[in-house]
N, CA, C and O atoms as a Tripos MOL2 file, in Angstrom:
@<TRIPOS>MOLECULE
protein
  284   283    71     0     0
PROTEIN
NO_CHARGES

@<TRIPOS>ATOM
      1 N           0.8450   -1.1860    0.0000 N.3       1 MET1
      2 CA          0.0000    0.0000    0.0000 C.3       1 MET1
      3 C           0.8860    1.2430    0.0000 C.2       1 MET1
      4 O           1.9140    1.2800    0.6770 O.2       1 MET1
      5 N           0.4890    2.2480   -0.7530 N.am      2 THR2
      6 CA          1.2670    3.4770   -0.8280 C.3       2 THR2
      7 C           0.9240    4.3920    0.3400 C.2       2 THR2
      8 O          -0.1260    4.2620    0.9690 O.2       2 THR2
      9 N           1.8260    5.3100    0.6100 N.am      3 SER3
     10 CA          1.6090    6.2770    1.6890 C.3       3 SER3
     11 C           0.4930    7.2360    1.3110 C.2       3 SER3
     12 O           0.2510    7.4980    0.1330 O.2       3 SER3
     13 N          -0.1760    7.7510    2.3210 N.am      4 ARG4
     14 CA         -1.2060    8.7680    2.1190 C.3       4 ARG4
     15 C          -0.6490   10.1040    2.5850 C.2       4 ARG4
     16 O           0.0180   10.1900    3.6160 O.2       4 ARG4
     17 N          -0.9290   11.1240    1.8250 N.am      5 PHE5
     18 CA         -0.4420   12.4590    2.1420 C.3       5 PHE5
     19 C          -1.6310   13.4030    2.2530 C.2       5 PHE5
     20 O          -2.7140   13.1260    1.7380 O.2       5 PHE5
     21 N          -1.4110   14.5190    2.9310 N.am      6 GLU6
     22 CA         -2.4390   15.5350    3.0930 C.3       6 GLU6
     23 C          -1.9360   16.8460    2.5230 C.2       6 GLU6
     24 O          -0.7300   17.0480    2.3790 O.2       6 GLU6
     25 N          -2.8650   17.7410    2.1970 N.am      7 ILE7
     26 CA         -2.4850   19.0710    1.7320 C.3       7 ILE7
     27 C          -1.6190   19.7160    2.8040 C.2       7 ILE7
     28 O          -1.9580   19.6980    3.9880 O.2       7 ILE7
     29 N          -0.5030   20.2830    2.3770 N.am      8 GLY8
     30 CA          0.4360   20.9210    3.2910 C.3       8 GLY8
     31 C           1.6210   20.0440    3.6550 C.2       8 GLY8
     32 O           2.6110   20.5480    4.1870 O.2       8 GLY8
     33 N           1.5480   18.7240    3.3790 N.am      9 ASP9
     34 CA          2.6830   17.8470    3.6550 C.3       9 ASP9
     35 C           3.8570   18.2070    2.7530 C.2       9 ASP9
     36 O           3.6700   18.5420    1.5830 O.2       9 ASP9
     37 N           5.0620   18.1360    3.2980 N.am     10 HIS10
     38 CA          6.2810   18.3700    2.5250 C.3      10 HIS10
     39 C           6.7920   17.0180    2.0510 C.2      10 HIS10
     40 O           6.9700   16.1030    2.8550 O.2      10 HIS10
     41 N           7.0300   16.8840    0.7440 N.am     11 VAL11
     42 CA          7.4190   15.6110    0.1440 C.3      11 VAL11
     43 C           8.5820   15.8160   -0.8180 C.2      11 VAL11
     44 O           8.9080   16.9420   -1.1920 O.2      11 VAL11
     45 N           9.2040   14.6980   -1.2140 N.am     12 SER12
     46 CA         10.2390   14.7500   -2.2480 C.3      12 SER12
     47 C          10.0160   13.6000   -3.2170 C.2      12 SER12
     48 O           9.3430   12.6220   -2.8910 O.2      12 SER12
     49 N          10.5950   13.7260   -4.4260 N.am     13 TRP13
     50 CA         10.4680   12.7050   -5.4580 C.3      13 TRP13
     51 C          11.6360   12.8160   -6.4170 C.2      13 TRP13
     52 O          12.3020   13.8490   -6.4790 O.2      13 TRP13
     53 N          11.8840   11.7590   -7.1610 N.am     14 ASN14
     54 CA         12.9360   11.7570   -8.1720 C.3      14 ASN14
     55 C          12.3900   12.3450   -9.4650 C.2      14 ASN14
     56 O          11.2790   12.0200   -9.8830 O.2      14 ASN14
     57 N          13.1710   13.2060  -10.0930 N.am     15 SER15
     58 CA         12.8160   13.7540  -11.4020 C.3      15 SER15
     59 C          14.0230   13.5930  -12.3170 C.2      15 SER15
     60 O          15.0740   13.1050  -11.9000 O.2      15 SER15
     61 N          13.8610   14.0060  -13.5580 N.am     16 GLU16
     62 CA         14.9800   13.9250  -14.5080 C.3      16 GLU16
     63 C          16.1580   14.7590  -14.0180 C.2      16 GLU16
     64 O          17.3080   14.4590  -14.3380 O.2      16 GLU16
     65 N          15.8770   15.8050  -13.2450 N.am     17 ALA17
     66 CA         16.9140   16.7130  -12.7650 C.3      17 ALA17
     67 C          17.4720   16.2960  -11.4070 C.2      17 ALA17
     68 O          18.3180   16.9980  -10.8530 O.2      17 ALA17
     69 N          17.0180   15.1700  -10.8620 N.am     18 GLY18
     70 CA         17.4660   14.7210   -9.5540 C.3      18 GLY18
     71 C          16.3430   14.8000   -8.5340 C.2      18 GLY18
     72 O          15.1700   14.8670   -8.9000 O.2      18 GLY18
     73 N          16.6970   14.7930   -7.2690 N.am     19 ARG19
     74 CA         15.7090   14.8110   -6.1900 C.3      19 ARG19
     75 C          15.1000   16.2070   -6.0760 C.2      19 ARG19
     76 O          15.8210   17.2040   -6.0360 O.2      19 ARG19
     77 N          13.7750   16.2710   -6.0250 N.am     20 VAL20
     78 CA         13.0370   17.5310   -5.9410 C.3      20 VAL20
     79 C          12.1350   17.4660   -4.7210 C.2      20 VAL20
     80 O          11.6440   16.3950   -4.3650 O.2      20 VAL20
     81 N          11.9160   18.6020   -4.0800 N.am     21 SER21
     82 CA         11.0060   18.6330   -2.9390 C.3      21 SER21
     83 C           9.9660   19.7250   -3.1350 C.2      21 SER21
     84 O          10.1670   20.6790   -3.8870 O.2      21 SER21
     85 N           8.8490   19.5550   -2.4360 N.am     22 GLY22
     86 CA          7.7840   20.5350   -2.5390 C.3      22 GLY22
     87 C           6.6720   20.2410   -1.5550 C.2      22 GLY22
     88 O           6.8050   19.3820   -0.6840 O.2      22 GLY22
     89 N           5.5680   20.9690   -1.7040 N.am     23 THR23
     90 CA          4.4420   20.8790   -0.7860 C.3      23 THR23
     91 C           3.1970   20.4220   -1.5390 C.2      23 THR23
     92 O           2.9010   20.9240   -2.6230 O.2      23 THR23
     93 N           2.4700   19.4690   -0.9620 N.am     24 VAL24
     94 CA          1.2220   18.9800   -1.5510 C.3      24 VAL24
     95 C           0.1980   20.1130   -1.5080 C.2      24 VAL24
     96 O          -0.0680   20.6770   -0.4470 O.2      24 VAL24
     97 N          -0.3810   20.4460   -2.6800 N.am     25 ILE25
     98 CA         -1.3670   21.5290   -2.7400 C.3      25 ILE25
     99 C          -2.7550   21.0390   -3.1380 C.2      25 ILE25
    100 O          -3.7320   21.7700   -2.9770 O.2      25 ILE25
    101 N          -2.8620   19.8070   -3.6590 N.am     26 ALA26
    102 CA         -4.1710   19.2580   -4.0390 C.3      26 ALA26
    103 C          -4.0910   17.7430   -4.0850 C.2      26 ALA26
    104 O          -3.0300   17.1680   -4.3290 O.2      26 ALA26
    105 N          -5.2300   17.1040   -3.8450 N.am     27 ILE27
    106 CA         -5.3270   15.6480   -3.8960 C.3      27 ILE27
    107 C          -6.4540   15.2890   -4.8430 C.2      27 ILE27
    108 O          -7.5720   15.7850   -4.7060 O.2      27 ILE27
    109 N          -6.1570   14.4150   -5.8160 N.am     28 HIS28
    110 CA         -7.1540   13.9850   -6.8030 C.3      28 HIS28
    111 C          -7.5130   12.5220   -6.5620 C.2      28 HIS28
    112 O          -6.6350   11.6670   -6.4490 O.2      28 HIS28
    113 N          -8.8030   12.2460   -6.4850 N.am     29 THR29
    114 CA         -9.2790   10.8730   -6.2880 C.3      29 THR29
    115 C         -10.0950   10.3860   -7.4740 C.2      29 THR29
    116 O         -10.6970    9.3140   -7.4190 O.2      29 THR29
    117 N         -10.1170   11.1770   -8.5550 N.am     30 ARG30
    118 CA        -10.7360   10.7810   -9.8260 C.3      30 ARG30
    119 C          -9.8040   11.2000  -10.9460 C.2      30 ARG30
    120 O          -8.9570   12.0740  -10.7630 O.2      30 ARG30
    121 N          -9.9600   10.5750  -12.1080 N.am     31 ASP31
    122 CA         -9.1440   10.9480  -13.2560 C.3      31 ASP31
    123 C          -9.2840   12.4530  -13.5000 C.2      31 ASP31
    124 O         -10.3630   13.0210  -13.3310 O.2      31 ASP31
    125 N          -8.1760   13.0920  -13.9010 N.am     32 PHE32
    126 CA         -8.2090   14.5290  -14.1480 C.3      32 PHE32
    127 C          -7.2820   14.8870  -15.2980 C.2      32 PHE32
    128 O          -6.3120   14.1830  -15.5770 O.2      32 PHE32
    129 N          -7.5960   15.9890  -15.9580 N.am     33 ASN33
    130 CA         -6.8020   16.4890  -17.0670 C.3      33 ASN33
    131 C          -5.8390   17.5290  -16.5150 C.2      33 ASN33
    132 O          -6.2490   18.4960  -15.8730 O.2      33 ASN33
    133 N          -4.5520   17.3160  -16.7740 N.am     34 TYR34
    134 CA         -3.5370   18.2460  -16.2970 C.3      34 TYR34
    135 C          -2.4940   18.4320  -17.3800 C.2      34 TYR34
    136 O          -1.8390   17.4760  -17.7950 O.2      34 TYR34
    137 N          -2.3420   19.6580  -17.8320 N.am     35 LYS35
    138 CA         -1.3860   20.0020  -18.8870 C.3      35 LYS35
    139 C          -1.5940   19.1550  -20.1400 C.2      35 LYS35
    140 O          -0.6320   18.7410  -20.7870 O.2      35 LYS35
    141 N          -2.8630   18.9020  -20.4770 N.am     36 GLY36
    142 CA         -3.1920   18.1810  -21.6990 C.3      36 GLY36
    143 C          -3.1500   16.6670  -21.5900 C.2      36 GLY36
    144 O          -3.3590   15.9760  -22.5870 O.2      36 GLY36
    145 N          -2.8890   16.1440  -20.4240 N.am     37 TYR37
    146 CA         -2.8180   14.7010  -20.2330 C.3      37 TYR37
    147 C          -3.8400   14.2570  -19.1950 C.2      37 TYR37
    148 O          -4.1110   14.9720  -18.2310 O.2      37 TYR37
    149 N          -4.4000   13.0750  -19.4010 N.am     38 ILE38
    150 CA         -5.2910   12.4850  -18.4140 C.3      38 ILE38
    151 C          -4.4380   11.7440  -17.3850 C.2      38 ILE38
    152 O          -3.6710   10.8460  -17.7320 O.2      38 ILE38
    153 N          -4.5790   12.1230  -16.1410 N.am     39 HIS39
    154 CA         -3.8940   11.4400  -15.0380 C.3      39 HIS39
    155 C          -4.9260   10.5730  -14.3430 C.2      39 HIS39
    156 O          -6.0150   11.0400  -14.0090 O.2      39 HIS39
    157 N          -4.5870    9.3260  -14.1260 N.am     40 HIS40
    158 CA         -5.5220    8.3770  -13.5280 C.3      40 HIS40
    159 C          -5.3630    8.3710  -12.0170 C.2      40 HIS40
    160 O          -4.2590    8.2430  -11.4880 O.2      40 HIS40
    161 N          -6.4910    8.5120  -11.3390 N.am     41 ALA41
    162 CA         -6.4920    8.5320   -9.8800 C.3      41 ALA41
    163 C          -7.7800    7.8930   -9.3840 C.2      41 ALA41
    164 O          -8.7810    7.8560  -10.1000 O.2      41 ALA41
    165 N          -7.7490    7.3960   -8.1660 N.am     42 SER42
    166 CA         -8.9370    6.8010   -7.5580 C.3      42 SER42
    167 C          -8.8540    7.0110   -6.0470 C.2      42 SER42
    168 O          -7.8420    7.4910   -5.5360 O.2      42 SER42
    169 N          -9.9140    6.6510   -5.3410 N.am     43 GLN43
    170 CA         -9.8980    6.7390   -3.8840 C.3      43 GLN43
    171 C          -8.7700    5.8830   -3.3070 C.2      43 GLN43
    172 O          -8.1090    6.2830   -2.3480 O.2      43 GLN43
    173 N          -8.5540    4.7090   -3.8930 N.am     44 ASP44
    174 CA         -7.5170    3.7940   -3.4090 C.3      44 ASP44
    175 C          -6.1110    4.1800   -3.8480 C.2      44 ASP44
    176 O          -5.1350    3.7920   -3.2050 O.2      44 ASP44
    177 N          -5.9940    4.9400   -4.9340 N.am     45 ASP45
    178 CA         -4.6870    5.3140   -5.4730 C.3      45 ASP45
    179 C          -4.7300    6.7640   -5.9670 C.2      45 ASP45
    180 O          -4.7140    7.0070   -7.1740 O.2      45 ASP45
    181 N          -4.7840    7.7290   -5.0410 N.am     46 PRO46
    182 CA         -4.8980    9.1340   -5.4410 C.3      46 PRO46
    183 C          -3.6210    9.6690   -6.0790 C.2      46 PRO46
    184 O          -2.5450    9.0870   -5.9380 O.2      46 PRO46
    185 N          -3.7630   10.7860   -6.7800 N.am     47 GLN47
    186 CA         -2.6070   11.5240   -7.2770 C.3      47 GLN47
    187 C          -2.5430   12.8440   -6.5330 C.2      47 GLN47
    188 O          -3.5640   13.3970   -6.1220 O.2      47 GLN47
    189 N          -1.3310   13.3350   -6.3680 N.am     48 TYR48
    190 CA         -1.0960   14.5440   -5.5880 C.3      48 TYR48
    191 C          -0.4740   15.6080   -6.4790 C.2      48 TYR48
    192 O           0.4330   15.3250   -7.2610 O.2      48 TYR48
    193 N          -0.9730   16.8470   -6.3510 N.am     49 GLU49
    194 CA         -0.3360   17.9830   -7.0120 C.3      49 GLU49
    195 C           0.6180   18.5900   -6.0030 C.2      49 GLU49
    196 O           0.2480   18.8450   -4.8560 O.2      49 GLU49
    197 N           1.8530   18.8210   -6.4380 N.am     50 ILE50
    198 CA          2.8910   19.3300   -5.5570 C.3      50 ILE50
    199 C           3.5340   20.5600   -6.1870 C.2      50 ILE50
    200 O           3.8610   20.5660   -7.3740 O.2      50 ILE50
    201 N           3.7100   21.6070   -5.3710 N.am     51 ARG51
    202 CA          4.4130   22.8130   -5.8290 C.3      51 ARG51
    203 C           5.8700   22.6950   -5.3910 C.2      51 ARG51
    204 O           6.1640   22.5650   -4.2030 O.2      51 ARG51
    205 N           6.7820   22.7420   -6.3710 N.am     52 SER52
    206 CA          8.2110   22.6280   -6.1100 C.3      52 SER52
    207 C           8.6930   23.7890   -5.2420 C.2      52 SER52
    208 O           8.2610   24.9280   -5.4160 O.2      52 SER52
    209 N           9.5910   23.4880   -4.3090 N.am     53 ASP53
    210 CA         10.1530   24.5170   -3.4400 C.3      53 ASP53
    211 C          10.9960   25.5320   -4.2100 C.2      53 ASP53
    212 O          10.9530   26.7270   -3.9160 O.2      53 ASP53
    213 N          11.7530   25.0650   -5.1830 N.am     54 LYS54
    214 CA         12.7100   25.9420   -5.8540 C.3      54 LYS54
    215 C          12.1200   26.7250   -7.0230 C.2      54 LYS54
    216 O          12.4590   27.8920   -7.2190 O.2      54 LYS54
    217 N          11.2350   26.0880   -7.8040 N.am     55 SER55
    218 CA         10.8010   26.7380   -9.0430 C.3      55 SER55
    219 C           9.3240   27.1200   -9.0740 C.2      55 SER55
    220 O           8.8830   27.7630  -10.0270 O.2      55 SER55
    221 N           8.5600   26.7480   -8.0730 N.am     56 ASP56
    222 CA          7.1040   26.9400   -8.0600 C.3      56 ASP56
    223 C           6.4030   26.1330   -9.1500 C.2      56 ASP56
    224 O           5.2070   26.3200   -9.3740 O.2      56 ASP56
    225 N           7.1310   25.2290   -9.8420 N.am     57 HIS57
    226 CA          6.5390   24.3330  -10.8320 C.3      57 HIS57
    227 C           5.5500   23.4110  -10.1200 C.2      57 HIS57
    228 O           5.7850   22.9940   -8.9860 O.2      57 HIS57
    229 N           4.4410   23.0970  -10.7970 N.am     58 ILE58
    230 CA          3.4480   22.1780  -10.2450 C.3      58 ILE58
    231 C           3.6250   20.8290  -10.9390 C.2      58 ILE58
    232 O           3.6910   20.7580  -12.1660 O.2      58 ILE58
    233 N           3.7000   19.7640  -10.1470 N.am     59 ALA59
    234 CA          3.8300   18.4070  -10.6700 C.3      59 ALA59
    235 C           2.7090   17.5530  -10.0960 C.2      59 ALA59
    236 O           2.1850   17.8520   -9.0230 O.2      59 ALA59
    237 N           2.3410   16.4880  -10.8080 N.am     60 ALA60
    238 CA          1.3370   15.5400  -10.3180 C.3      60 ALA60
    239 C           1.9890   14.1610  -10.2280 C.2      60 ALA60
    240 O           2.6050   13.6920  -11.1850 O.2      60 ALA60
    241 N           1.8460   13.5180   -9.0650 N.am     61 HIS61
    242 CA          2.4570   12.2060   -8.8440 C.3      61 HIS61
    243 C           1.5540   11.3300   -7.9990 C.2      61 HIS61
    244 O           0.7500   11.8160   -7.2040 O.2      61 HIS61
    245 N           1.7040   10.0250   -8.1880 N.am     62 LYS62
    246 CA          1.0420    9.0620   -7.3080 C.3      62 LYS62
    247 C           1.8400    8.9660   -6.0140 C.2      62 LYS62
    248 O           3.0230    9.3040   -5.9740 O.2      62 LYS62
    249 N           1.1890    8.5080   -4.9700 N.am     63 GLY63
    250 CA          1.8220    8.4170   -3.6630 C.3      63 GLY63
    251 C           3.0520    7.5400   -3.6370 C.2      63 GLY63
    252 O           3.9730    7.7960   -2.8620 O.2      63 GLY63
    253 N           3.0910    6.5030   -4.4710 N.am     64 ALA64
    254 CA          4.2340    5.5910   -4.4890 C.3      64 ALA64
    255 C           5.5270    6.2940   -4.9060 C.2      64 ALA64
    256 O           6.6150    5.8200   -4.5790 O.2      64 ALA64
    257 N           5.4270    7.4120   -5.6210 N.am     65 ALA65
    258 CA          6.6140    8.1350   -6.0790 C.3      65 ALA65
    259 C           7.1070    9.1540   -5.0540 C.2      65 ALA65
    260 O           8.1690    9.7490   -5.2380 O.2      65 ALA65
    261 N           6.3520    9.3610   -3.9850 N.am     66 LEU66
    262 CA          6.6490   10.4180   -3.0360 C.3      66 LEU66
    263 C           7.1690    9.8790   -1.7100 C.2      66 LEU66
    264 O           6.8380    8.7680   -1.2950 O.2      66 LEU66
    265 N           7.9960   10.7000   -1.0560 N.am     67 GLN67
    266 CA          8.4620   10.4190    0.2920 C.3      67 GLN67
    267 C           8.2170   11.6460    1.1440 C.2      67 GLN67
    268 O           8.5370   12.7600    0.7290 O.2      67 GLN67
    269 N           7.6500   11.4610    2.3380 N.am     68 ARG68
    270 CA          7.4420   12.5790    3.2630 C.3      68 ARG68
    271 C           8.8060   13.0260    3.7620 C.2      68 ARG68
    272 O           9.6440   12.1960    4.1160 O.2      68 ARG68
    273 N           9.0360   14.3470    3.7930 N.am     69 THR69
    274 CA         10.3220   14.8930    4.2300 C.3      69 THR69
    275 C          10.0970   16.0500    5.2000 C.2      69 THR69
    276 O           9.0570   16.7060    5.1590 O.2      69 THR69
    277 N          11.0690   16.2980    6.0680 N.am     70 PRO70
    278 CA         10.9620   17.4850    6.9410 C.3      70 PRO70
    279 C          11.1930   18.7380    6.1290 C.2      70 PRO70
    280 O          11.8410   18.6900    5.0830 O.2      70 PRO70
    281 N          10.6850   19.8330    6.5850 N.am     71 ARG71
    282 CA         10.8670   21.1130    5.8700 C.3      71 ARG71
    283 C          12.2670   21.5880    5.9710 C.2      71 ARG71
    284 O          12.6020   22.6440    5.4330 O.2      71 ARG71
@<TRIPOS>BOND
     1     1     2 1
     2     2     3 1
     3     3     4 2
     4     3     5 am
     5     5     6 1
     6     6     7 1
     7     7     8 2
     8     7     9 am
     9     9    10 1
    10    10    11 1
    11    11    12 2
    12    11    13 am
    13    13    14 1
    14    14    15 1
    15    15    16 2
    16    15    17 am
    17    17    18 1
    18    18    19 1
    19    19    20 2
    20    19    21 am
    21    21    22 1
    22    22    23 1
    23    23    24 2
    24    23    25 am
    25    25    26 1
    26    26    27 1
    27    27    28 2
    28    27    29 am
    29    29    30 1
    30    30    31 1
    31    31    32 2
    32    31    33 am
    33    33    34 1
    34    34    35 1
    35    35    36 2
    36    35    37 am
    37    37    38 1
    38    38    39 1
    39    39    40 2
    40    39    41 am
    41    41    42 1
    42    42    43 1
    43    43    44 2
    44    43    45 am
    45    45    46 1
    46    46    47 1
    47    47    48 2
    48    47    49 am
    49    49    50 1
    50    50    51 1
    51    51    52 2
    52    51    53 am
    53    53    54 1
    54    54    55 1
    55    55    56 2
    56    55    57 am
    57    57    58 1
    58    58    59 1
    59    59    60 2
    60    59    61 am
    61    61    62 1
    62    62    63 1
    63    63    64 2
    64    63    65 am
    65    65    66 1
    66    66    67 1
    67    67    68 2
    68    67    69 am
    69    69    70 1
    70    70    71 1
    71    71    72 2
    72    71    73 am
    73    73    74 1
    74    74    75 1
    75    75    76 2
    76    75    77 am
    77    77    78 1
    78    78    79 1
    79    79    80 2
    80    79    81 am
    81    81    82 1
    82    82    83 1
    83    83    84 2
    84    83    85 am
    85    85    86 1
    86    86    87 1
    87    87    88 2
    88    87    89 am
    89    89    90 1
    90    90    91 1
    91    91    92 2
    92    91    93 am
    93    93    94 1
    94    94    95 1
    95    95    96 2
    96    95    97 am
    97    97    98 1
    98    98    99 1
    99    99   100 2
   100    99   101 am
   101   101   102 1
   102   102   103 1
   103   103   104 2
   104   103   105 am
   105   105   106 1
   106   106   107 1
   107   107   108 2
   108   107   109 am
   109   109   110 1
   110   110   111 1
   111   111   112 2
   112   111   113 am
   113   113   114 1
   114   114   115 1
   115   115   116 2
   116   115   117 am
   117   117   118 1
   118   118   119 1
   119   119   120 2
   120   119   121 am
   121   121   122 1
   122   122   123 1
   123   123   124 2
   124   123   125 am
   125   125   126 1
   126   126   127 1
   127   127   128 2
   128   127   129 am
   129   129   130 1
   130   130   131 1
   131   131   132 2
   132   131   133 am
   133   133   134 1
   134   134   135 1
   135   135   136 2
   136   135   137 am
   137   137   138 1
   138   138   139 1
   139   139   140 2
   140   139   141 am
   141   141   142 1
   142   142   143 1
   143   143   144 2
   144   143   145 am
   145   145   146 1
   146   146   147 1
   147   147   148 2
   148   147   149 am
   149   149   150 1
   150   150   151 1
   151   151   152 2
   152   151   153 am
   153   153   154 1
   154   154   155 1
   155   155   156 2
   156   155   157 am
   157   157   158 1
   158   158   159 1
   159   159   160 2
   160   159   161 am
   161   161   162 1
   162   162   163 1
   163   163   164 2
   164   163   165 am
   165   165   166 1
   166   166   167 1
   167   167   168 2
   168   167   169 am
   169   169   170 1
   170   170   171 1
   171   171   172 2
   172   171   173 am
   173   173   174 1
   174   174   175 1
   175   175   176 2
   176   175   177 am
   177   177   178 1
   178   178   179 1
   179   179   180 2
   180   179   181 am
   181   181   182 1
   182   182   183 1
   183   183   184 2
   184   183   185 am
   185   185   186 1
   186   186   187 1
   187   187   188 2
   188   187   189 am
   189   189   190 1
   190   190   191 1
   191   191   192 2
   192   191   193 am
   193   193   194 1
   194   194   195 1
   195   195   196 2
   196   195   197 am
   197   197   198 1
   198   198   199 1
   199   199   200 2
   200   199   201 am
   201   201   202 1
   202   202   203 1
   203   203   204 2
   204   203   205 am
   205   205   206 1
   206   206   207 1
   207   207   208 2
   208   207   209 am
   209   209   210 1
   210   210   211 1
   211   211   212 2
   212   211   213 am
   213   213   214 1
   214   214   215 1
   215   215   216 2
   216   215   217 am
   217   217   218 1
   218   218   219 1
   219   219   220 2
   220   219   221 am
   221   221   222 1
   222   222   223 1
   223   223   224 2
   224   223   225 am
   225   225   226 1
   226   226   227 1
   227   227   228 2
   228   227   229 am
   229   229   230 1
   230   230   231 1
   231   231   232 2
   232   231   233 am
   233   233   234 1
   234   234   235 1
   235   235   236 2
   236   235   237 am
   237   237   238 1
   238   238   239 1
   239   239   240 2
   240   239   241 am
   241   241   242 1
   242   242   243 1
   243   243   244 2
   244   243   245 am
   245   245   246 1
   246   246   247 1
   247   247   248 2
   248   247   249 am
   249   249   250 1
   250   250   251 1
   251   251   252 2
   252   251   253 am
   253   253   254 1
   254   254   255 1
   255   255   256 2
   256   255   257 am
   257   257   258 1
   258   258   259 1
   259   259   260 2
   260   259   261 am
   261   261   262 1
   262   262   263 1
   263   263   264 2
   264   263   265 am
   265   265   266 1
   266   266   267 1
   267   267   268 2
   268   267   269 am
   269   269   270 1
   270   270   271 1
   271   271   272 2
   272   271   273 am
   273   273   274 1
   274   274   275 1
   275   275   276 2
   276   275   277 am
   277   277   278 1
   278   278   279 1
   279   279   280 2
   280   279   281 am
   281   281   282 1
   282   282   283 1
   283   283   284 2
@<TRIPOS>SUBSTRUCTURE
     1 MET1         2 RESIDUE 1 A MET
     2 THR2         6 RESIDUE 1 A THR
     3 SER3        10 RESIDUE 1 A SER
     4 ARG4        14 RESIDUE 1 A ARG
     5 PHE5        18 RESIDUE 1 A PHE
     6 GLU6        22 RESIDUE 1 A GLU
     7 ILE7        26 RESIDUE 1 A ILE
     8 GLY8        30 RESIDUE 1 A GLY
     9 ASP9        34 RESIDUE 1 A ASP
    10 HIS10       38 RESIDUE 1 A HIS
    11 VAL11       42 RESIDUE 1 A VAL
    12 SER12       46 RESIDUE 1 A SER
    13 TRP13       50 RESIDUE 1 A TRP
    14 ASN14       54 RESIDUE 1 A ASN
    15 SER15       58 RESIDUE 1 A SER
    16 GLU16       62 RESIDUE 1 A GLU
    17 ALA17       66 RESIDUE 1 A ALA
    18 GLY18       70 RESIDUE 1 A GLY
    19 ARG19       74 RESIDUE 1 A ARG
    20 VAL20       78 RESIDUE 1 A VAL
    21 SER21       82 RESIDUE 1 A SER
    22 GLY22       86 RESIDUE 1 A GLY
    23 THR23       90 RESIDUE 1 A THR
    24 VAL24       94 RESIDUE 1 A VAL
    25 ILE25       98 RESIDUE 1 A ILE
    26 ALA26      102 RESIDUE 1 A ALA
    27 ILE27      106 RESIDUE 1 A ILE
    28 HIS28      110 RESIDUE 1 A HIS
    29 THR29      114 RESIDUE 1 A THR
    30 ARG30      118 RESIDUE 1 A ARG
    31 ASP31      122 RESIDUE 1 A ASP
    32 PHE32      126 RESIDUE 1 A PHE
    33 ASN33      130 RESIDUE 1 A ASN
    34 TYR34      134 RESIDUE 1 A TYR
    35 LYS35      138 RESIDUE 1 A LYS
    36 GLY36      142 RESIDUE 1 A GLY
    37 TYR37      146 RESIDUE 1 A TYR
    38 ILE38      150 RESIDUE 1 A ILE
    39 HIS39      154 RESIDUE 1 A HIS
    40 HIS40      158 RESIDUE 1 A HIS
    41 ALA41      162 RESIDUE 1 A ALA
    42 SER42      166 RESIDUE 1 A SER
    43 GLN43      170 RESIDUE 1 A GLN
    44 ASP44      174 RESIDUE 1 A ASP
    45 ASP45      178 RESIDUE 1 A ASP
    46 PRO46      182 RESIDUE 1 A PRO
    47 GLN47      186 RESIDUE 1 A GLN
    48 TYR48      190 RESIDUE 1 A TYR
    49 GLU49      194 RESIDUE 1 A GLU
    50 ILE50      198 RESIDUE 1 A ILE
    51 ARG51      202 RESIDUE 1 A ARG
    52 SER52      206 RESIDUE 1 A SER
    53 ASP53      210 RESIDUE 1 A ASP
    54 LYS54      214 RESIDUE 1 A LYS
    55 SER55      218 RESIDUE 1 A SER
    56 ASP56      222 RESIDUE 1 A ASP
    57 HIS57      226 RESIDUE 1 A HIS
    58 ILE58      230 RESIDUE 1 A ILE
    59 ALA59      234 RESIDUE 1 A ALA
    60 ALA60      238 RESIDUE 1 A ALA
    61 HIS61      242 RESIDUE 1 A HIS
    62 LYS62      246 RESIDUE 1 A LYS
    63 GLY63      250 RESIDUE 1 A GLY
    64 ALA64      254 RESIDUE 1 A ALA
    65 ALA65      258 RESIDUE 1 A ALA
    66 LEU66      262 RESIDUE 1 A LEU
    67 GLN67      266 RESIDUE 1 A GLN
    68 ARG68      270 RESIDUE 1 A ARG
    69 THR69      274 RESIDUE 1 A THR
    70 PRO70      278 RESIDUE 1 A PRO
    71 ARG71      282 RESIDUE 1 A ARG
């Protein structure tokens, strides 16, 4: 089972540029369109929108890709 996160949690994930950290700003429990792509989400496997600490870029990831981190 993947970890569950809440809005405001600080998390990190691997990206093409290396390890990135940010704050969860939204939780999706249904499929949603983001930047022209359909992201699949459900109650059992939600996707999280995260705002990067360094660039303010918004990313969407499943919980399995995220790790809770201290600020």
